[in-house]
N, C-alpha and C positions, 0 to 999 in steps of 0.2 A: 517059402520066400514070397510067393504070391499073396499069402495071407498077411505077411508083414507089410508088404507094399500097400495092400488095400487098407490095412489099419492106419498106416501113416497118412494115406490120402484122405481118409475120413477125418483124422485128427486135424490135418491142415485145413480141410474144408470148414470144419467147425470153428477153428480159430479165425479164419477169414470172415466167416459169417458173423461171429461175435464182434469183430473189429468193425465191420460194416454197420452193425446195429448201433454200436457206440457212436460211430461217426454220424449216423442219421439222427441220433437223439441229441447230439450236441448242437448248440446254436452256431450259426456261421461265425467265421473268424471275427473276433471283436477287439483285437488289439492292433497296434501299429498305426503308421501314418495314414494308410488308406482309410481305415475306419474313422479316425479323427477327422479327416477331410470330408468324409461322407456326412457326418453329423454337422460339421461346420457349414457345409453347403446347404443342408436342410435348414439350419438356423438363418443363414444369409438369405435364402429364398423367402422365408417367412417375413423377415424384415423388409425385403423388397416389396412384398405384397402390401405391407402397411404404408408404403409410400406411393402406391399405385392409384389410378383414378377411382378404384373401387375399394379403397382401404376400409377395413372394419372400423377404424377410428372416425371415419367421415360419414358413416351411415346415420341418417337422421329420421328416416321415415320409411315405412313399409306399407304400401297400399295394395289392397286386395280387390282385383277387378271382378272376381267371381263371374257371373254370367251377364254382366251389364253390356248392353248393346252400344252404349256411348259413355265415354269417360272424359270429362274436361279437366285440363291441367292449367293452372294459372293462379293469380292472387285475388280474383274477384269472388263475389258471393255465389256464382254459378259453378265454380271450380269444385270438382270432386277430389282432386289431388291438389292441395293448396301449397303454394310456394310464397316466398317473400323476396323483396328486392325490387329496386327501381327498374331493373331490366327484365322484369316479368310482367306480362300483360294480364288483364282480367281473365280472358280465355286465350291462353298462349298457344295451346295445341289441343287436339282432341284425338281420342282413340275410338275407332268405329269398328263394330263387329264383335260378336260373342264367341267366335271360334278361338282355338288356341293360337291362331296366327292372324290377329286383327291388324288393322292399318292405322298407323299414326299419321296425322295430317297437321301441318303447321296452320295456325288460325291467325291470331292477332300479333304474333311474335315470331322471331326467328328460331329455328331448331337447327342444331349443328351436329355433325358427326364427331367422333372422337379421333379422327385421323389427324395426322400431322403433315400439312396444316389442316385444320377443320374445314369441312365442306358443308355448305347449306343444304338442308333437307326440306323439301316440300312434302314429301310422302315417304313412308318407310313401312315395309311389311315386317311386323314383329314376329320373329321366331325366338325360340329359347336362347337366352343369353344375348339378345340384341341390345345395343346400347346407343344412347344419344345424349345431347346436352341442351339444357334450357337455362339461360343465365349462368349462374355459378354452380348449377346442380347437374351432376351426372346421373343418368337413369340407366338401370339395368332391368330388362324384362326377363322374368324367370318363370318357367313352368314348374312350380314347386310340387313335390309329390303329395304334400298334405294340404296345401292351400290353393293349388291351381295357379291361375294367372295372377302374377304378382309383380308390382313395381318396387324395386329397391332404389331409394333416392339418397344420393351422397352429396354433401356440401363440401366443395373444394376449398372453401375459405375458413373452415372450422378450426379454431385454435388447437383442438386436440390433434388434428392432422399436421398443422403448420409447426407445432412445437415438438413433434415426435423426433426423438434422437436414437431410438433403437430399443429392442427388447433386452431383458436381462435373463440369463440362463444359469442354472447350476453348472459347475464344472463337468465336462464330459467324462463319464466314468463307465468303462466297459463292463464293470460288475453289474450294471443295471440292464444289460442285454442278456436275457435269459430265455430258456426254453419253457414254454407252457403247454399244457395238455387241455384241449377242448373236450369237455365231457358233456355231450348233449343230453337233454332230458328226453325221455321216451315220449312224454306228452308235454310239449312246451306250454308254459302258463301265460295267458294274456294278462297284462297289467297296464296301469297308467302311471307314467312318471310326471311329476310336477315340474313345470318349466318356470322360467324367470318372471313370467307375467302371471303366475298363479294358475295357469290352465293345465288341464290333464292331457298328456300326450300318449297315444296308444303304442305299446311295444309288446314284444314277446320276450319272456325269459327263455332264451334258446337253450341255455345250459350253464355250465360253469367253466371257468378257466383256472386250472391248478398250476402253481409254480412256487418257486422259492426265491426269496430275496435275503441275502446275507444270512443264509441258513434258517430263515424263518418261513415255515409253510404259509402260503397265502392262497386265497381264492377270490375270484370276482364273479359276480353274476354277469353273464353275457347277454346283452340286450340286442334285439334285432327287430326290424320292421317287417321281416319276412321269415318264414320257416322253410322256404324252398332252398334245397342244397345248391342248385345251380346259381340262383341269385346271390346266395351267401358267398360263394366262391368268386363271383364277379365283383361284388361290392366290398367284401371284407367286413370286418366288425369295427365299430367305434367303441372302444372301451371307455367307461366313465368311472372315475374313482376319486376318493379322497384319501388322505393319509395323515401321518403325524405332523406334517409340515403345513397342512391346510389351515388357513387363517393366520398363519405366522409368516412363512416364507413363500407359500404358494396360494393361489386363489382359493377363497374359503369354501365355495360350494361344489367345485368339481374341477378336475382336469380331464382332458380327453386324450386318447391315444388310438391311432388307426393301426390295425393289424390285418394280416392276410386272412381271408375267409377260408375256413376249413370246417366241414360238417362234423368232423371228429379228428382226433389225433393231435400231433404236436405242431406248434407254430413258434416262431420267434417273436418275442415281446421285448421291445427296446424302449425303456422309459426315458432315455435321452431324447426321444422324439415326442414326449408328452407336451401338450400345449393347452392354453387356456380357452374356455368357451368365449365366443364372440361378445357375449353380454358383459365381459370384463371391460370392453372398449366402448360399447354403445348400448343404451337402454332400448334402442329400437329393435335389437335382436331378441328372439325368444329361444332360450337354451334349456334343454332338458337336463335334469339333475338326477344322479343315481340315488337309489335307496340307501338306507344306513348300512345295509349288508355289504356295501361296496367300500366301506372304510377299511383300508389296509392297516394292519397292526404294526407297521414300520414307518419310518420316515423315508420318503422317496425323494432324496436330494439329487434329482436328475430332471432334465427337461426345463420347461419354461417356469420362471418365477412369476409371482403376482405382479401384474402391471399396475403401477400406482401413479402413472403420469396423467395428463389431462385426458378426459374421456368425454364422449358425447352424452349429454343428459336427456336428449330428445327421445321421445317414445313414439312407437308406431301407432297409427290410429285405426 
């Protein structure tokens, strides 16, 4: 009797273990109103950002301060960051200091905060993501991991921004939410990806992501700027891919998809959250593109479609 009980207990334990494994391997629940609302919220938030003071549609210039001790902003010959408009002075403001937290000082013109209502600024200590306004231009100070101290300049009167009516997406389809397996390389390979300005951007091929779409086995190279497991888990991966819709229904050169960071093992991959590189909206952005190995052999009719509305043709200097 004890032997029978022990045998039954072991069998039940094995069945529960197998069920737990299957549950762990399956992607999170991907049907029903909750999931549709989740993706709709994601899309609505993206559209909201395109109407914000720092819309990608409005970016007209990216200025690299590097180690300059003084940077002048204005429309005159002495200006390092040149703006246009009657409400911009020859030397409207200056940035002083070569540290990561330099000081912005108003010079011949008024500088405003982005508060509601705006407040005049005579001096502002610039920390990462600090913002201010000169004339019709919104400035964002960014400590970029590749370029260091950087100004992003946004034109609030740009037709591309004023004419924006919303992004277009493929219908939400839970079939494009799948489980993928991260297979790390034992020795990650350093490579350079070409960006939208023709420059080379350093990355590691951390490994591969294996998954299936509509029964078709697929794999993507997983690019990363780090090989440290802790940093990968904190930052996650940004997948870059093309597919059979590229250049027809989706942006020709790439789409991006943010996924959780995992040094190895299974992750959820939801192509309903795929989005276009920012260079689809403004030539001022520099966007890395994947290698040809990351062209999927299927049509991914999920996520964002190719944006063909008005875009900024300005380029960064």
